[in-house]
C-alpha positions in Angstrom: 11.1 28.8 -216.8 10.1 26.5 -219.6 7.6 27.5 -222.3 5.4 24.6 -221.1 5.2 26.3 -217.7 4.4 29.7 -219.4 1.6 28.0 -221.3 -0.2 27.2 -218.0 0.2 30.6 -216.3 -2.4 33.3 -216.3 -2.9 36.8 -214.9 -5.3 37.2 -211.9 -5.3 41.0 -211.9 -8.7 42.5 -211.3 -10.3 43.6 -214.6 -8.1 41.5 -216.9 -10.2 39.7 -219.5 -7.6 38.0 -221.7 -5.6 36.6 -218.8 -3.7 33.8 -220.6 -1.6 35.9 -223.0 1.3 36.9 -220.8 4.0 38.7 -222.7 7.6 37.5 -222.1 10.1 40.2 -221.3 13.4 38.6 -222.2 16.7 39.2 -220.4 18.4 35.9 -221.1 17.5 32.8 -223.0 19.2 29.4 -222.6 18.6 26.5 -225.0 19.4 23.1 -223.6 19.6 20.0 -225.8 18.2 16.7 -224.7 20.7 14.0 -224.0 19.3 11.3 -226.3 21.1 8.4 -224.8 20.1 9.4 -221.3 16.5 9.7 -222.4 16.6 6.2 -224.1 18.2 4.6 -221.0 15.7 6.2 -218.7 12.6 5.4 -220.7 13.7 1.8 -221.1 14.4 1.4 -217.4 10.7 2.4 -216.9 9.5 -0.2 -219.4 9.0 2.0 -222.5 11.0 0.7 -225.5 9.4 2.3 -228.5 12.1 5.0 -229.1 14.9 4.3 -231.6 18.5 4.0 -230.5 19.6 6.9 -232.6 17.7 10.1 -233.6 18.2 12.4 -236.6 16.4 15.6 -237.8 14.4 13.7 -240.5 12.4 11.9 -237.8 10.7 15.2 -236.9 8.6 14.8 -240.0 7.1 11.6 -238.6 3.9 11.9 -236.6 4.4 8.4 -235.2 7.9 9.4 -233.9 6.6 12.7 -232.4 3.8 10.9 -230.5 6.2 8.4 -229.0 8.7 11.1 -228.2 6.0 13.2 -226.6 4.8 10.2 -224.5 8.3 9.4 -223.2 9.2 13.0 -222.5 6.0 14.3 -220.9 3.8 11.4 -219.9 6.1 8.9 -218.2 6.3 9.6 -214.5 8.5 7.8 -211.9 6.1 7.6 -209.0 8.3 5.7 -206.5 11.9 4.5 -206.8 15.4 5.9 -206.9 18.0 7.7 -209.0 21.3 5.9 -208.9 24.7 7.6 -209.3 26.6 5.5 -211.9 30.0 6.2 -210.3 29.3 5.7 -206.6 26.1 3.6 -206.6 24.5 6.2 -204.3 20.7 6.1 -204.4 18.6 9.3 -204.4 15.0 8.3 -203.4 12.0 9.4 -205.4 8.8 9.6 -203.4 5.5 10.7 -205.1 7.4 11.9 -208.2 9.7 14.1 -206.1 13.5 13.2 -206.1 15.4 13.8 -202.9 18.9 15.0 -204.1 20.2 16.0 -200.6 23.7 14.9 -199.9 25.0 13.3 -196.7 27.6 15.3 -194.8 30.5 13.1 -196.0 29.3 13.5 -199.7 29.5 17.3 -199.9 32.3 18.5 -202.2 35.3 20.1 -200.5 35.0 23.4 -202.3 31.4 23.8 -201.1 32.4 23.1 -197.5 35.1 25.8 -197.8 32.6 28.3 -199.2 30.1 27.6 -196.5 32.8 28.1 -193.9 33.7 31.3 -195.6 30.1 32.6 -195.3 29.9 31.5 -191.7 33.2 33.3 -191.0 31.9 36.5 -192.5 28.8 36.3 -190.3 29.5 34.4 -187.2 26.0 34.7 -185.8 24.2 31.6 -187.2 20.5 32.3 -186.7 18.2 29.2 -186.7 14.6 30.2 -187.7 11.5 28.4 -189.1 11.1 31.2 -191.7 13.3 33.8 -193.4 12.5 36.7 -191.2 15.8 37.8 -189.7 17.9 40.5 -191.2 20.7 38.1 -192.2 18.3 35.8 -194.0 16.8 38.6 -196.0 20.3 39.7 -197.0 21.0 36.2 -198.2 17.8 36.1 -200.2 18.7 39.5 -201.8 22.2 38.4 -202.7 20.9 35.1 -204.2 18.1 36.9 -206.3 20.4 39.6 -207.5 22.8 37.1 -209.1 25.8 39.4 -208.3 27.8 36.6 -206.7 29.8 33.8 -208.3 28.2 30.5 -208.8 30.0 28.8 -206.0 29.2 31.5 -203.5 25.5 31.4 -204.7 25.4 27.7 -203.9 26.9 28.3 -200.5 24.5 31.1 -199.8 21.6 28.9 -200.7 22.9 26.1 -198.5 23.4 28.4 -195.5 20.0 29.9 -196.0 18.5 26.4 -196.1 20.3 25.5 -192.9 19.0 28.8 -191.3 15.4 28.1 -192.2 15.3 24.4 -191.6 16.1 24.3 -187.9 13.1 24.7 -185.7 14.9 25.9 -182.6 16.7 29.2 -182.0 19.5 27.6 -180.0 20.3 23.9 -180.2 22.8 22.4 -177.9 26.0 21.0 -179.3 25.1 17.5 -178.0 21.8 17.6 -179.8 23.4 18.4 -183.2 25.9 15.6 -182.7 23.0 13.2 -182.1 21.4 14.4 -185.3 24.6 13.8 -187.3 25.2 10.4 -185.7 21.5 9.4 -186.4 21.9 10.4 -190.0 25.1 8.4 -190.3 23.7 5.2 -188.8 20.5 5.5 -190.9 22.6 5.6 -194.1 24.6 2.6 -192.9 21.4 0.6 -192.2 19.8 1.6 -195.5 22.9 0.7 -197.5 23.5 -2.6 -195.7 22.8 -5.9 -197.7 20.6 -7.4 -195.0 19.4 -10.2 -194.9 22.1 -11.5 -197.1 24.6 -10.5 -194.5 24.0 -10.0 -190.7 23.3 -6.4 -189.6 24.0 -7.0 -185.9 27.8 -7.1 -186.3 27.8 -3.9 -188.3 25.8 -2.1 -185.7 28.2 -3.4 -183.0 31.1 -1.9 -184.9 29.4 1.4 -185.8 27.4 2.3 -182.7 29.2 2.9 -179.4 27.0 1.8 -176.4 27.2 5.3 -174.9 25.4 6.7 -177.9 22.3 4.5 -177.4 19.9 7.0 -175.9 16.1 7.0 -176.3 16.4 10.2 -178.4 19.1 8.6 -180.7 17.0 5.5 -181.3 13.8 7.5 -181.9 15.7 9.7 -184.5 17.1 6.7 -186.4 13.7 4.9 -186.4 12.0 8.1 -187.5 14.4 8.4 -190.4 13.9 4.8 -191.4 10.2 5.2 -191.2 10.3 8.4 -193.4 12.5 6.8 -196.0 10.3 3.6 -196.2 13.2 1.4 -195.3 13.1 -2.3 -195.1 11.1 -3.1 -192.0 13.3 -6.0 -191.1 16.3 -3.7 -190.9 14.4 -1.4 -188.5 13.5 -4.4 -186.4 17.1 -5.5 -186.2 18.2 -2.1 -185.1 15.5 -1.9 -182.4 16.4 -5.5 -181.2 20.1 -4.4 -181.1 19.2 -1.4 -178.8 17.2 -3.8 -176.4 20.4 -5.9 -175.9 22.0 -3.1 -173.9 21.0 -3.1 -170.3 21.6 0.7 -169.9 19.1 1.5 -172.7 15.4 1.8 -171.8 13.2 2.0 -174.9 10.5 4.6 -175.2 7.0 4.1 -176.3 7.7 6.2 -179.4 10.6 4.0 -180.5 8.5 0.8 -180.0 5.5 2.2 -181.9 7.6 3.4 -184.8 9.1 -0.1 -185.1 5.7 -1.6 -185.0 4.4 0.9 -187.6 7.3 0.0 -190.0 6.8 -3.8 -189.6 3.0 -3.7 -190.1 3.2 -1.2 -192.9 5.3 -3.8 -194.9 3.1 -6.7 -193.7 5.8 -8.4 -191.6 3.1 -9.5 -189.1 5.0 -12.5 -187.8 7.9 -10.1 -186.8 5.4 -7.6 -185.3 3.9 -10.3 -183.1 7.5 -11.4 -182.1 8.2 -7.7 -181.2 5.0 -7.5 -179.0 5.9 -10.7 -177.2 9.4 -9.4 -176.5 8.0 -6.1 -175.2 5.5 -8.0 -173.0 8.4 -9.9 -171.4 10.8 -7.0 -170.9 8.9 -3.7 -171.0 5.2 -4.4 -170.3 4.4 -0.7 -169.7 5.0 0.1 -173.4 2.0 -2.0 -174.4 -0.7 0.6 -174.7 -4.0 1.2 -176.6 -2.0 3.0 -179.3 0.2 -0.1 -180.0 -2.9 -2.2 -180.1 -4.5 0.2 -182.5 -1.4 0.2 -184.8 -1.5 -3.6 -185.0 -5.2 -4.1 -185.5 -5.7 -1.4 -188.1 -2.9 -2.8 -190.3 -4.3 -6.4 -189.9 -7.8 -5.1 -190.8 -6.3 -3.4 -193.9 -4.2 -6.2 -195.2 -5.8 -9.4 -193.9 -9.3 -10.8 -193.5 -12.1 -10.0 -191.1 -11.5 -13.4 -189.3 -7.8 -12.6 -188.9 -8.5 -9.3 -187.3 -10.9 -10.9 -184.7 -8.3 -13.6 -184.0 -5.7 -10.9 -183.5 -7.9 -9.1 -181.0 -8.5 -12.4 -179.1 -4.7 -13.2 -179.2 -4.0 -9.7 -177.6 -6.6 -10.3 -174.9 -5.4 -13.8 -174.0 -1.6 -13.6 -174.6 -0.1 -10.1 -175.2 -2.2 -8.2 -172.7 -2.7 -11.2 -170.5 -3.9 -10.3 -167.0 -5.7 -7.2 -168.2 -9.5 -7.4 -168.6 -10.6 -5.9 -171.9 -13.3 -3.4 -171.7 -15.0 -0.6 -173.7 -11.7 1.1 -174.6 -10.3 -2.0 -176.2 -13.6 -2.7 -178.0 -13.5 0.8 -179.4 -10.0 0.2 -180.7 -11.3 -2.9 -182.6 -14.2 -1.0 -184.1 -11.9 1.9 -185.1 -9.6 -0.6 -186.9 -12.4 -1.5 -189.3 -13.9 2.1 -189.5 -10.6 3.7 -190.5 -10.4 1.2 -193.4 -14.1 2.1 -194.3 -15.0 -1.6 -193.8 -18.4 -0.6 -192.3 -20.1 -3.9 -192.9 -17.4 -5.6 -190.8 -17.5 -2.9 -188.2 -21.3 -3.3 -187.8 -20.9 -7.1 -187.6 -18.3 -6.7 -184.8 -20.7 -4.4 -182.9 -23.6 -6.7 -183.2 -21.5 -9.7 -182.2 -19.6 -8.3 -179.3 -21.5 -5.3 -177.8 -23.2 -7.6 -175.2 -19.7 -8.5 -173.8 -18.6 -4.9 -173.4 -20.4 -1.7 -172.4 -20.6 0.6 -175.5 -20.5 4.3 -174.7 -20.9 7.6 -176.6 -17.4 7.2 -178.0 -18.4 3.8 -179.5 -21.4 5.4 -181.2 -19.2 8.3 -182.5 -16.5 5.9 -183.9 -19.2 4.1 -185.9 -20.9 7.3 -187.0 -17.6 8.7 -188.2 -16.9 5.5 -190.1 -20.3 5.7 -191.9 -19.6 9.4 -192.6 -16.1 8.8 -194.1 -17.6 6.1 -196.3 -19.9 8.8 -197.7 -23.2 7.1 -196.6 -25.4 9.9 -195.0 -28.4 7.6 -194.9 -26.4 5.0 -192.9 -25.2 7.7 -190.5 -28.8 8.7 -189.7 -30.1 5.2 -189.5 -27.4 4.2 -187.0 -27.8 7.4 -185.1 -31.5 6.8 -184.5 -30.8 3.2 -183.6 -28.3 4.3 -180.9 -30.7 6.8 -179.5 -33.4 4.1 -179.2 -30.8 2.0 -177.3 -30.5 4.9 -174.8 -27.4 6.7 -175.9 -27.3 10.4 -175.5 -25.6 12.3 -178.3 -22.9 14.9 -177.5 -21.4 17.8 -179.6 -19.0 15.3 -181.3 -22.0 13.3 -182.4 -23.6 16.4 -183.9 -20.4 17.5 -185.5 -20.1 14.2 -187.4 -23.7 14.4 -188.6 -23.4 18.0 -189.6 -20.2 17.3 -191.5 -21.8 14.4 -193.3 -24.6 16.6 -194.6 -22.4 19.6 -195.5 -20.0 17.4 -197.5 -23.0 16.1 -199.5 -24.2 19.7 -200.2 -27.2 19.4 -197.8 -26.4 22.7 -196.0 -30.1 23.1 -194.9 -30.0 19.8 -193.1 -26.7 20.9 -191.4 -28.4 24.1 -190.2 -31.4 22.1 -188.9 -29.1 20.0 -186.7 -27.3 23.1 -185.6 -30.7 24.5 -184.3 -31.4 21.1 -182.8 -28.2 21.3 -180.8 -29.3 24.7 -179.3 -32.7 23.4 -178.4 -31.3 20.4 -176.3 -28.6 22.6 -174.7 -25.8 20.8 -176.5 -23.3 23.7 -176.9 -21.9 24.0 -180.5 -18.0 24.0 -180.6 -15.7 25.9 -182.8 -15.4 22.8 -185.0 -19.2 22.8 -185.4 -19.4 26.3 -186.7 -16.3 25.9 -188.9 -17.9 22.9 -190.5 -21.1 24.9 -191.2 -19.0 27.7 -192.7 -17.5 25.1 -195.1 -21.0 23.9 -195.9 -22.2 27.4 -196.6 -19.3 27.7 -199.1 -20.3 24.5 -200.9 -23.9 25.9 -201.1 -22.5 29.3 -202.3 -24.3 31.0 -199.4 -21.8 33.7 -198.4 -24.3 35.7 -196.3 -24.8 32.7 -194.0 -21.1 32.0 -194.0 -20.4 35.5 -192.6 -23.2 35.2 -190.1 -21.8 31.9 -188.8 -18.3 33.4 -188.6 -19.6 36.3 -186.5 -21.4 33.9 -184.3 -18.0 32.4 -183.1 -17.2 35.5 -181.1 -20.8 35.9 -180.0 -20.4 32.5 -178.3 -17.2 33.6 -176.6 -15.1 31.3 -178.8 -11.8 32.3 -180.4 -11.6 31.7 -184.2 -8.6 29.8 -185.3 -6.9 29.5 -188.7 -9.3 26.8 -189.7 -12.3 29.1 -189.2 -10.5 31.9 -191.1 -9.7 29.5 -194.0 -13.2 28.2 -194.1 -14.7 31.7 -194.5 -12.0 32.6 -197.1 -12.8 29.4 -199.0 -16.5 30.2 -199.0 -16.0 33.7 -200.3 -13.6 32.6 -203.0 -15.8 29.6 -204.0 -18.7 32.1 -204.5 -16.3 34.5 -206.5 -16.9 37.2 -204.0 -13.3 38.5 -204.3 -14.1 42.0 -203.0 -15.4 40.6 -199.7 -12.4 38.2 -199.6 -9.9 41.0 -200.0 -11.7 43.1 -197.4 -11.7 40.1 -195.0 -8.0 39.6 -195.4 -7.2 43.3 -194.7 -9.5 43.3 -191.7 -7.8 40.1 -190.4 -4.3 41.6 -190.8 -5.4 44.7 -188.8 
């Protein structure tokens, strides 16, 4: 623990007044010096060049130097990028300030592999769990925390514990684990390949045996490429390579992941090319979801006119032969609403609603868009306009309106709509009551929050974790810690 961390910690024990003065009980202190050259190189690679090449103790008397040093050490953050090993060129990605230092299987040092095998030999029963609840896992934690093992064995214990916790299944087949390993290997090859300077297709031919090409394998590789924000053109090349093999039948998941990767990086020409290819060879994969992926990205990165042209192109060319109806119209509206482009969404509705038959889902999509944009007045104006047009609101409609009021702190208006639902025999859902409990917390009304929570069971509904969290949040927000503690104990019982 660094002293900077200690400075931000406090004691939350009941009755403690001076909670920020935590005494340090020392067992061992380690002082580590800063590698000046490494700091200089790192700060300059991030564009900060105000630190001197060499440092000496006399500089500590300079306020100007201390300010620059403080800025470089504590205020420069690498948000997105990579850390590169100078000997191997291996890149460790940094995503949202978090470096991923995990090694591939072929990069793990030999001594560590031997130690892991030793641990596995001592306890042949490898238990795969989502949490450290088994006896073996608790023993591993105790041995790590005690520090009574040598450093190599501690590392191996941590690795084996990580493996035990990370797997989601209690018993994975050998073929499944082989697919995972092969997927990881191919993903690394694709990420490290110098495409488009050199063709990727030949490398894939040499590295991927045709028998390996299964829907699961392709989905795994594309999922990894999506998660690591890989070059979209590489993912497209891999998916095209899989389509060349007659024995392979692509899944909708693989197609949609490829479409996601391409549109996320604005390769819209390639995305259209992909949709044309799927239309010719696997028409059943063209669904409302793939249409939604394409339109939402175009709405985000391109113009209003481009989005309408894309919708028309899909109707006339991509989904040729299929008559577009309300579902497709709703997809177009949602593309604008998810980007909070409500002026454009309203314009589309006014322009095209006569060609389609808007339904309650149409109204709810637009209401949700107005709500997410934070405009409660627009929510209510559009709601009453839709009612005048003859639309009948449902519980989803009321949930959206109640949430809009509660997020703005208008809890009383939320309760008014709740009573209105009862009067028109529109049954409140668990989501309705959970939203109101959140609203009661914002209004610091713990009495009403408890009443609403009790009403869940009175309505023969089963509270879920969201409802429990909503009540806990309301109690804590109101600093009613005694009730919060009692609620936790009662929930456990």
